[in-house]
PDB file of N, CA, C and O in Angstrom:
ATOM      1  N   MET A   1      80.833 -87.141 -82.359  1.00  0.00           N
ATOM      2  CA  MET A   1      81.002 -88.568 -82.115  1.00  0.00           C
ATOM      3  C   MET A   1      80.626 -88.853 -80.661  1.00  0.00           C
ATOM      4  O   MET A   1      81.212 -88.284 -79.740  1.00  0.00           O
ATOM      5  N   ALA A   2      79.685 -89.699 -80.469  1.00  0.00           N
ATOM      6  CA  ALA A   2      79.202 -90.029 -79.135  1.00  0.00           C
ATOM      7  C   ALA A   2      80.018 -91.179 -78.548  1.00  0.00           C
ATOM      8  O   ALA A   2      80.404 -92.123 -79.238  1.00  0.00           O
ATOM      9  N   ILE A   3      80.256 -91.058 -77.266  1.00  0.00           N
ATOM     10  CA  ILE A   3      80.979 -92.129 -76.559  1.00  0.00           C
ATOM     11  C   ILE A   3      79.942 -93.100 -76.024  1.00  0.00           C
ATOM     12  O   ILE A   3      78.959 -92.694 -75.403  1.00  0.00           O
ATOM     13  N   SER A   4      80.159 -94.357 -76.262  1.00  0.00           N
ATOM     14  CA  SER A   4      79.185 -95.363 -75.828  1.00  0.00           C
ATOM     15  C   SER A   4      79.145 -95.424 -74.298  1.00  0.00           C
ATOM     16  O   SER A   4      80.101 -95.065 -73.611  1.00  0.00           O
ATOM     17  N   THR A   5      78.026 -95.883 -73.804  1.00  0.00           N
ATOM     18  CA  THR A   5      77.831 -96.012 -72.361  1.00  0.00           C
ATOM     19  C   THR A   5      78.855 -96.963 -71.761  1.00  0.00           C
ATOM     20  O   THR A   5      79.373 -96.727 -70.670  1.00  0.00           O
ATOM     21  N   GLU A   6      79.142 -98.043 -72.488  1.00  0.00           N
ATOM     22  CA  GLU A   6      80.119 -99.020 -72.003  1.00  0.00           C
ATOM     23  C   GLU A   6      81.498 -98.383 -71.859  1.00  0.00           C
ATOM     24  O   GLU A   6      82.196 -98.631 -70.875  1.00  0.00           O
ATOM     25  N   THR A   7      81.893 -97.564 -72.832  1.00  0.00           N
ATOM     26  CA  THR A   7      83.185 -96.889 -72.787  1.00  0.00           C
ATOM     27  C   THR A   7      83.231 -95.915 -71.614  1.00  0.00           C
ATOM     28  O   THR A   7      84.246 -95.813 -70.926  1.00  0.00           O
ATOM     29  N   LYS A   8      82.128 -95.198 -71.387  1.00  0.00           N
ATOM     30  CA  LYS A   8      82.066 -94.278 -70.256  1.00  0.00           C
ATOM     31  C   LYS A   8      82.217 -95.021 -68.937  1.00  0.00           C
ATOM     32  O   LYS A   8      82.932 -94.569 -68.042  1.00  0.00           O
ATOM     33  N   GLU A   9      81.542 -96.163 -68.817  1.00  0.00           N
ATOM     34  CA  GLU A   9      81.629 -96.959 -67.595  1.00  0.00           C
ATOM     35  C   GLU A   9      83.044 -97.498 -67.400  1.00  0.00           C
ATOM     36  O   GLU A   9      83.568 -97.488 -66.287  1.00  0.00           O
ATOM     37  N   ASN A  10      83.659 -97.966 -68.481  1.00  0.00           N
ATOM     38  CA  ASN A  10      85.036 -98.451 -68.387  1.00  0.00           C
ATOM     39  C   ASN A  10      85.980 -97.333 -67.961  1.00  0.00           C
ATOM     40  O   ASN A  10      86.882 -97.537 -67.149  1.00  0.00           O
ATOM     41  N   TRP A  11      85.753 -96.138 -68.529  1.00  0.00           N
ATOM     42  CA  TRP A  11      86.589 -94.996 -68.186  1.00  0.00           C
ATOM     43  C   TRP A  11      86.433 -94.627 -66.717  1.00  0.00           C
ATOM     44  O   TRP A  11      87.417 -94.336 -66.035  1.00  0.00           O
ATOM     45  N   LYS A  12      85.173 -94.640 -66.224  1.00  0.00           N
ATOM     46  CA  LYS A  12      84.926 -94.339 -64.810  1.00  0.00           C
ATOM     47  C   LYS A  12      85.597 -95.376 -63.906  1.00  0.00           C
ATOM     48  O   LYS A  12      86.180 -95.034 -62.877  1.00  0.00           O
ATOM     49  N   GLU A  13      85.504 -96.639 -64.305  1.00  0.00           N
ATOM     50  CA  GLU A  13      86.125 -97.706 -63.524  1.00  0.00           C
ATOM     51  C   GLU A  13      87.651 -97.562 -63.521  1.00  0.00           C
ATOM     52  O   GLU A  13      88.290 -97.706 -62.478  1.00  0.00           O
ATOM     53  N   ASP A  14      88.228 -97.280 -64.688  1.00  0.00           N
ATOM     54  CA  ASP A  14      89.681 -97.084 -64.774  1.00  0.00           C
ATOM     55  C   ASP A  14      90.120 -95.879 -63.950  1.00  0.00           C
ATOM     56  O   ASP A  14      91.151 -95.912 -63.278  1.00  0.00           O
ATOM     57  N   LYS A  15      89.328 -94.821 -64.011  1.00  0.00           N
ATOM     58  CA  LYS A  15      89.642 -93.615 -63.243  1.00  0.00           C
ATOM     59  C   LYS A  15      89.600 -93.920 -61.745  1.00  0.00           C
ATOM     60  O   LYS A  15      90.473 -93.482 -60.997  1.00  0.00           O
ATOM     61  N   LEU A  16      88.598 -94.662 -61.314  1.00  0.00           N
ATOM     62  CA  LEU A  16      88.485 -95.045 -59.909  1.00  0.00           C
ATOM     63  C   LEU A  16      89.661 -95.927 -59.488  1.00  0.00           C
ATOM     64  O   LEU A  16      90.238 -95.733 -58.417  1.00  0.00           O
ATOM     65  N   ASN A  17      90.012 -96.897 -60.337  1.00  0.00           N
ATOM     66  CA  ASN A  17      91.159 -97.764 -60.027  1.00  0.00           C
ATOM     67  C   ASN A  17      92.450 -96.956 -59.927  1.00  0.00           C
ATOM     68  O   ASN A  17      93.270 -97.200 -59.042  1.00  0.00           O
ATOM     69  N   LEU A  18      92.628 -96.009 -60.818  1.00  0.00           N
ATOM     70  CA  LEU A  18      93.813 -95.160 -60.787  1.00  0.00           C
ATOM     71  C   LEU A  18      93.829 -94.318 -59.516  1.00  0.00           C
ATOM     72  O   LEU A  18      94.863 -94.186 -58.861  1.00  0.00           O
ATOM     73  N   HIS A  19      92.691 -93.759 -59.178  1.00  0.00           N
ATOM     74  CA  HIS A  19      92.591 -92.952 -57.957  1.00  0.00           C
ATOM     75  C   HIS A  19      92.935 -93.802 -56.735  1.00  0.00           C
ATOM     76  O   HIS A  19      93.678 -93.356 -55.861  1.00  0.00           O
ATOM     77  N   ASN A  20      92.402 -95.018 -56.669  1.00  0.00           N
ATOM     78  CA  ASN A  20      92.690 -95.911 -55.543  1.00  0.00           C
ATOM     79  C   ASN A  20      94.174 -96.276 -55.482  1.00  0.00           C
ATOM     80  O   ASN A  20      94.763 -96.340 -54.403  1.00  0.00           O
ATOM     81  N   ALA A  21      94.769 -96.513 -56.651  1.00  0.00           N
ATOM     82  CA  ALA A  21      96.190 -96.845 -56.692  1.00  0.00           C
ATOM     83  C   ALA A  21      97.040 -95.674 -56.203  1.00  0.00           C
ATOM     84  O   ALA A  21      97.999 -95.870 -55.457  1.00  0.00           O
ATOM     85  N   ILE A  22      96.689 -94.460 -56.623  1.00  0.00           N
ATOM     86  CA  ILE A  22      97.430 -93.273 -56.181  1.00  0.00           C
ATOM     87  C   ILE A  22      97.266 -93.075 -54.675  1.00  0.00           C
ATOM     88  O   ILE A  22      98.235 -92.768 -53.981  1.00  0.00           O
ATOM     89  N   SER A  23      96.067 -93.245 -54.179  1.00  0.00           N
ATOM     90  CA  SER A  23      95.819 -93.113 -52.739  1.00  0.00           C
ATOM     91  C   SER A  23      96.624 -94.135 -51.954  1.00  0.00           C
ATOM     92  O   SER A  23      97.192 -93.827 -50.906  1.00  0.00           O
ATOM     93  N   SER A  24      96.664 -95.348 -52.470  1.00  0.00           N
ATOM     94  CA  SER A  24      97.430 -96.403 -51.814  1.00  0.00           C
ATOM     95  C   SER A  24      98.923 -96.068 -51.789  1.00  0.00           C
ATOM     96  O   SER A  24      99.594 -96.275 -50.778  1.00  0.00           O
ATOM     97  N   LEU A  25      99.432 -95.552 -52.897  1.00  0.00           N
ATOM     98  CA  LEU A  25     100.842 -95.154 -52.944  1.00  0.00           C
ATOM     99  C   LEU A  25     101.134 -94.013 -51.974  1.00  0.00           C
ATOM    100  O   LEU A  25     102.166 -94.017 -51.303  1.00  0.00           O
ATOM    101  N   GLN A  26     100.236 -93.046 -51.898  1.00  0.00           N
ATOM    102  CA  GLN A  26     100.422 -91.934 -50.971  1.00  0.00           C
ATOM    103  C   GLN A  26     100.438 -92.419 -49.529  1.00  0.00           C
ATOM    104  O   GLN A  26     101.256 -91.963 -48.730  1.00  0.00           O
ATOM    105  N   LYS A  27      99.546 -93.333 -49.192  1.00  0.00           N
ATOM    106  CA  LYS A  27      99.511 -93.883 -47.840  1.00  0.00           C
ATOM    107  C   LYS A  27     100.795 -94.655 -47.563  1.00  0.00           C
ATOM    108  O   LYS A  27     101.368 -94.551 -46.479  1.00  0.00           O
ATOM    109  N   GLY A  28     101.241 -95.428 -48.549  1.00  0.00           N
ATOM    110  CA  GLY A  28     102.480 -96.182 -48.382  1.00  0.00           C
ATOM    111  C   GLY A  28     103.673 -95.274 -48.155  1.00  0.00           C
ATOM    112  O   GLY A  28     104.535 -95.577 -47.330  1.00  0.00           O
ATOM    113  N   MET A  29     103.733 -94.160 -48.878  1.00  0.00           N
ATOM    114  CA  MET A  29     104.839 -93.218 -48.697  1.00  0.00           C
ATOM    115  C   MET A  29     104.789 -92.592 -47.308  1.00  0.00           C
ATOM    116  O   MET A  29     105.826 -92.421 -46.667  1.00  0.00           O
ATOM    117  N   SER A  30     103.601 -92.253 -46.844  1.00  0.00           N
ATOM    118  CA  SER A  30     103.464 -91.678 -45.498  1.00  0.00           C
ATOM    119  C   SER A  30     103.920 -92.678 -44.442  1.00  0.00           C
ATOM    120  O   SER A  30     104.647 -92.328 -43.512  1.00  0.00           O
ATOM    121  N   ASP A  31     103.484 -93.922 -44.595  1.00  0.00           N
ATOM    122  CA  ASP A  31     103.891 -94.972 -43.655  1.00  0.00           C
ATOM    123  C   ASP A  31     105.392 -95.164 -43.702  1.00  0.00           C
ATOM    124  O   ASP A  31     106.031 -95.294 -42.658  1.00  0.00           O
ATOM    125  N   TYR A  32     105.965 -95.184 -44.892  1.00  0.00           N
ATOM    126  CA  TYR A  32     107.401 -95.377 -45.049  1.00  0.00           C
ATOM    127  C   TYR A  32     108.169 -94.250 -44.371  1.00  0.00           C
ATOM    128  O   TYR A  32     109.150 -94.489 -43.666  1.00  0.00           O
ATOM    129  N   LYS A  33     107.715 -93.022 -44.590  1.00  0.00           N
ATOM    130  CA  LYS A  33     108.390 -91.876 -43.982  1.00  0.00           C
ATOM    131  C   LYS A  33     108.349 -91.970 -42.468  1.00  0.00           C
ATOM    132  O   LYS A  33     109.365 -91.742 -41.811  1.00  0.00           O
ATOM    133  N   SER A  34     107.199 -92.300 -41.900  1.00  0.00           N
ATOM    134  CA  SER A  34     107.101 -92.372 -40.441  1.00  0.00           C
ATOM    135  C   SER A  34     107.912 -93.545 -39.897  1.00  0.00           C
ATOM    136  O   SER A  34     108.527 -93.428 -38.837  1.00  0.00           O
ATOM    137  N   GLU A  35     107.922 -94.677 -40.608  1.00  0.00           N
ATOM    138  CA  GLU A  35     108.721 -95.823 -40.165  1.00  0.00           C
ATOM    139  C   GLU A  35     110.207 -95.507 -40.250  1.00  0.00           C
ATOM    140  O   GLU A  35     110.972 -95.844 -39.346  1.00  0.00           O
ATOM    141  N   ARG A  36     110.609 -94.866 -41.327  1.00  0.00           N
ATOM    142  CA  ARG A  36     112.018 -94.545 -41.510  1.00  0.00           C
ATOM    143  C   ARG A  36     112.501 -93.580 -40.433  1.00  0.00           C
ATOM    144  O   ARG A  36     113.645 -93.667 -39.988  1.00  0.00           O
ATOM    145  N   LYS A  37     111.629 -92.656 -40.011  1.00  0.00           N
ATOM    146  CA  LYS A  37     112.022 -91.725 -38.952  1.00  0.00           C
ATOM    147  C   LYS A  37     112.306 -92.480 -37.676  1.00  0.00           C
ATOM    148  O   LYS A  37     113.300 -92.199 -37.006  1.00  0.00           O
ATOM    149  N   SER A  38     111.464 -93.429 -37.322  1.00  0.00           N
ATOM    150  CA  SER A  38     111.691 -94.181 -36.094  1.00  0.00           C
ATOM    151  C   SER A  38     112.946 -95.037 -36.223  1.00  0.00           C
ATOM    152  O   SER A  38     113.696 -95.185 -35.258  1.00  0.00           O
ATOM    153  N   GLU A  39     113.181 -95.601 -37.405  1.00  0.00           N
ATOM    154  CA  GLU A  39     114.404 -96.371 -37.616  1.00  0.00           C
ATOM    155  C   GLU A  39     115.618 -95.456 -37.542  1.00  0.00           C
ATOM    156  O   GLU A  39     116.658 -95.843 -37.010  1.00  0.00           O
ATOM    157  N   TRP A  40     115.488 -94.242 -38.074  1.00  0.00           N
ATOM    158  CA  TRP A  40     116.590 -93.286 -38.047  1.00  0.00           C
ATOM    159  C   TRP A  40     116.915 -92.906 -36.604  1.00  0.00           C
ATOM    160  O   TRP A  40     118.087 -92.842 -36.235  1.00  0.00           O
ATOM    161  N   LYS A  41     115.908 -92.657 -35.794  1.00  0.00           N
ATOM    162  CA  LYS A  41     116.141 -92.301 -34.395  1.00  0.00           C
ATOM    163  C   LYS A  41     116.851 -93.432 -33.673  1.00  0.00           C
ATOM    164  O   LYS A  41     117.778 -93.193 -32.899  1.00  0.00           O
ATOM    165  N   SER A  42     116.425 -94.656 -33.920  1.00  0.00           N
ATOM    166  CA  SER A  42     117.060 -95.820 -33.308  1.00  0.00           C
ATOM    167  C   SER A  42     118.512 -95.943 -33.773  1.00  0.00           C
ATOM    168  O   SER A  42     119.416 -96.160 -32.966  1.00  0.00           O
ATOM    169  N   PHE A  43     118.724 -95.802 -35.084  1.00  0.00           N
ATOM    170  CA  PHE A  43     120.079 -95.870 -35.633  1.00  0.00           C
ATOM    171  C   PHE A  43     120.955 -94.771 -35.043  1.00  0.00           C
ATOM    172  O   PHE A  43     122.089 -95.027 -34.636  1.00  0.00           O
ATOM    173  N   LYS A  44     120.437 -93.561 -34.996  1.00  0.00           N
ATOM    174  CA  LYS A  44     121.199 -92.414 -34.499  1.00  0.00           C
ATOM    175  C   LYS A  44     121.584 -92.625 -33.033  1.00  0.00           C
ATOM    176  O   LYS A  44     122.712 -92.333 -32.636  1.00  0.00           O
ATOM    177  N   SER A  45     120.659 -93.123 -32.242  1.00  0.00           N
ATOM    178  CA  SER A  45     120.926 -93.383 -30.834  1.00  0.00           C
ATOM    179  C   SER A  45     122.021 -94.436 -30.669  1.00  0.00           C
ATOM    180  O   SER A  45     122.954 -94.255 -29.887  1.00  0.00           O
ATOM    181  N   LYS A  46     121.898 -95.534 -31.409  1.00  0.00           N
ATOM    182  CA  LYS A  46     122.904 -96.600 -31.331  1.00  0.00           C
ATOM    183  C   LYS A  46     124.255 -96.098 -31.840  1.00  0.00           C
ATOM    184  O   LYS A  46     125.295 -96.405 -31.256  1.00  0.00           O
ATOM    185  N   PHE A  47     124.238 -95.333 -32.918  1.00  0.00           N
ATOM    186  CA  PHE A  47     125.471 -94.787 -33.477  1.00  0.00           C
ATOM    187  C   PHE A  47     126.165 -93.877 -32.459  1.00  0.00           C
ATOM    188  O   PHE A  47     127.376 -93.973 -32.259  1.00  0.00           O
ATOM    189  N   ASN A  48     125.393 -92.997 -31.820  1.00  0.00           N
ATOM    190  CA  ASN A  48     125.976 -92.104 -30.816  1.00  0.00           C
ATOM    191  C   ASN A  48     126.549 -92.876 -29.637  1.00  0.00           C
ATOM    192  O   ASN A  48     127.609 -92.520 -29.122  1.00  0.00           O
ATOM    193  N   ASP A  49     125.868 -93.922 -29.204  1.00  0.00           N
ATOM    194  CA  ASP A  49     126.389 -94.762 -28.119  1.00  0.00           C
ATOM    195  C   ASP A  49     127.705 -95.420 -28.532  1.00  0.00           C
ATOM    196  O   ASP A  49     128.659 -95.455 -27.756  1.00  0.00           O
ATOM    197  N   ASP A  50     127.747 -95.934 -29.747  1.00  0.00           N
ATOM    198  CA  ASP A  50     128.966 -96.571 -30.242  1.00  0.00           C
ATOM    199  C   ASP A  50     130.119 -95.572 -30.334  1.00  0.00           C
ATOM    200  O   ASP A  50     131.254 -95.893 -29.980  1.00  0.00           O
ATOM    201  N   ILE A  51     129.825 -94.364 -30.808  1.00  0.00           N
ATOM    202  CA  ILE A  51     130.857 -93.328 -30.899  1.00  0.00           C
ATOM    203  C   ILE A  51     131.365 -92.960 -29.508  1.00  0.00           C
ATOM    204  O   ILE A  51     132.566 -92.767 -29.318  1.00  0.00           O
ATOM    205  N   ASN A  52     130.471 -92.863 -28.546  1.00  0.00           N
ATOM    206  CA  ASN A  52     130.894 -92.561 -27.171  1.00  0.00           C
ATOM    207  C   ASN A  52     131.800 -93.654 -26.621  1.00  0.00           C
ATOM    208  O   ASN A  52     132.788 -93.354 -25.952  1.00  0.00           O
ATOM    209  N   LYS A  53     131.480 -94.915 -26.892  1.00  0.00           N
ATOM    210  CA  LYS A  53     132.323 -96.025 -26.443  1.00  0.00           C
ATOM    211  C   LYS A  53     133.698 -95.961 -27.098  1.00  0.00           C
ATOM    212  O   LYS A  53     134.717 -96.172 -26.440  1.00  0.00           O
ATOM    213  N   ILE A  54     133.722 -95.670 -28.383  1.00  0.00           N
ATOM    214  CA  ILE A  54     134.997 -95.565 -29.106  1.00  0.00           C
ATOM    215  C   ILE A  54     135.816 -94.409 -28.538  1.00  0.00           C
ATOM    216  O   ILE A  54     137.026 -94.533 -28.347  1.00  0.00           O
ATOM    217  N   GLU A  55     135.154 -93.290 -28.269  1.00  0.00           N
ATOM    218  CA  GLU A  55     135.846 -92.124 -27.710  1.00  0.00           C
ATOM    219  C   GLU A  55     136.459 -92.457 -26.353  1.00  0.00           C
ATOM    220  O   GLU A  55     137.609 -92.102 -26.093  1.00  0.00           O
ATOM    221  N   LYS A  56     135.712 -93.130 -25.489  1.00  0.00           N
ATOM    222  CA  LYS A  56     136.231 -93.523 -24.175  1.00  0.00           C
ATOM    223  C   LYS A  56     137.406 -94.478 -24.323  1.00  0.00           C
ATOM    224  O   LYS A  56     138.400 -94.362 -23.606  1.00  0.00           O
ATOM    225  N   SER A  57     137.293 -95.422 -25.256  1.00  0.00           N
ATOM    226  CA  SER A  57     138.387 -96.370 -25.475  1.00  0.00           C
ATOM    227  C   SER A  57     139.643 -95.653 -25.961  1.00  0.00           C
ATOM    228  O   SER A  57     140.748 -95.956 -25.512  1.00  0.00           O
ATOM    229  N   LEU A  58     139.472 -94.715 -26.868  1.00  0.00           N
ATOM    230  CA  LEU A  58     140.624 -93.964 -27.369  1.00  0.00           C
ATOM    231  C   LEU A  58     141.259 -93.128 -26.268  1.00  0.00           C
ATOM    232  O   LEU A  58     142.484 -93.027 -26.204  1.00  0.00           O
ATOM    233  N   LYS A  59     140.455 -92.530 -25.406  1.00  0.00           N
ATOM    234  CA  LYS A  59     140.983 -91.759 -24.277  1.00  0.00           C
ATOM    235  C   LYS A  59     141.765 -92.677 -23.336  1.00  0.00           C
ATOM    236  O   LYS A  59     142.843 -92.321 -22.860  1.00  0.00           O
ATOM    237  N   THR A  60     141.215 -93.847 -23.080  1.00  0.00           N
ATOM    238  CA  THR A  60     141.889 -94.805 -22.195  1.00  0.00           C
ATOM    239  C   THR A  60     143.212 -95.247 -22.807  1.00  0.00           C
ATOM    240  O   THR A  60     144.229 -95.289 -22.115  1.00  0.00           O
ATOM    241  N   LEU A  61     143.212 -95.579 -24.101  1.00  0.00           N
ATOM    242  CA  LEU A  61     144.438 -95.978 -24.784  1.00  0.00           C
ATOM    243  C   LEU A  61     145.456 -94.833 -24.794  1.00  0.00           C
ATOM    244  O   LEU A  61     146.652 -95.057 -24.609  1.00  0.00           O
ATOM    245  N   SER A  62     144.985 -93.644 -25.005  1.00  0.00           N
ATOM    246  CA  SER A  62     145.864 -92.485 -25.012  1.00  0.00           C
ATOM    247  C   SER A  62     146.471 -92.275 -23.618  1.00  0.00           C
ATOM    248  O   SER A  62     147.661 -91.983 -23.503  1.00  0.00           O
ATOM    249  N   ALA A  63     145.682 -92.417 -22.586  1.00  0.00           N
ATOM    250  CA  ALA A  63     146.184 -92.266 -21.213  1.00  0.00           C
ATOM    251  C   ALA A  63     147.189 -93.355 -20.887  1.00  0.00           C
ATOM    252  O   ALA A  63     148.210 -93.090 -20.251  1.00  0.00           O
ATOM    253  N   LEU A  64     146.907 -94.582 -21.318  1.00  0.00           N
ATOM    254  CA  LEU A  64     147.847 -95.687 -21.069  1.00  0.00           C
ATOM    255  C   LEU A  64     149.139 -95.468 -21.828  1.00  0.00           C
ATOM    256  O   LEU A  64     150.212 -95.764 -21.303  1.00  0.00           O
ATOM    257  N   HIS A  65     149.073 -94.969 -23.019  1.00  0.00           N
ATOM    258  CA  HIS A  65     150.250 -94.717 -23.849  1.00  0.00           C
ATOM    259  C   HIS A  65     151.127 -93.627 -23.221  1.00  0.00           C
ATOM    260  O   HIS A  65     152.354 -93.729 -23.247  1.00  0.00           O
ATOM    261  N   LYS A  66     150.515 -92.605 -22.666  1.00  0.00           N
ATOM    262  CA  LYS A  66     151.254 -91.519 -22.044  1.00  0.00           C
ATOM    263  C   LYS A  66     151.975 -91.982 -20.781  1.00  0.00           C
ATOM    264  O   LYS A  66     153.047 -91.469 -20.458  1.00  0.00           O
ATOM    265  N   LYS A  67     151.399 -92.946 -20.064  1.00  0.00           N
ATOM    266  CA  LYS A  67     152.018 -93.451 -18.842  1.00  0.00           C
ATOM    267  C   LYS A  67     153.293 -94.221 -19.140  1.00  0.00           C
ATOM    268  O   LYS A  67     154.197 -94.257 -18.306  1.00  0.00           O
ATOM    269  N   LYS A  68     153.386 -94.835 -20.306  1.00  0.00           N
ATOM    270  CA  LYS A  68     154.539 -95.684 -20.621  1.00  0.00           C
ATOM    271  C   LYS A  68     155.691 -94.895 -21.083  1.00  0.00           C
ATOM    272  O   LYS A  68     156.743 -95.458 -21.389  1.00  0.00           O
TER     273      LYS A  68
END
């Protein structure tokens, strides 16, 4: 059974579209990963600063409590 030329062309076009879609998804995942890393670093830095502030506040409260 021979495949018509039109069917072959449609198959090639569909294959190309699928390949482009997969490439686009791969690029999007790479971009997402790199963006998320920078967001994570920013979050981690802010979180650590907040924890340090809380720790200092607790030390101050503890010192004030001991004085009384």
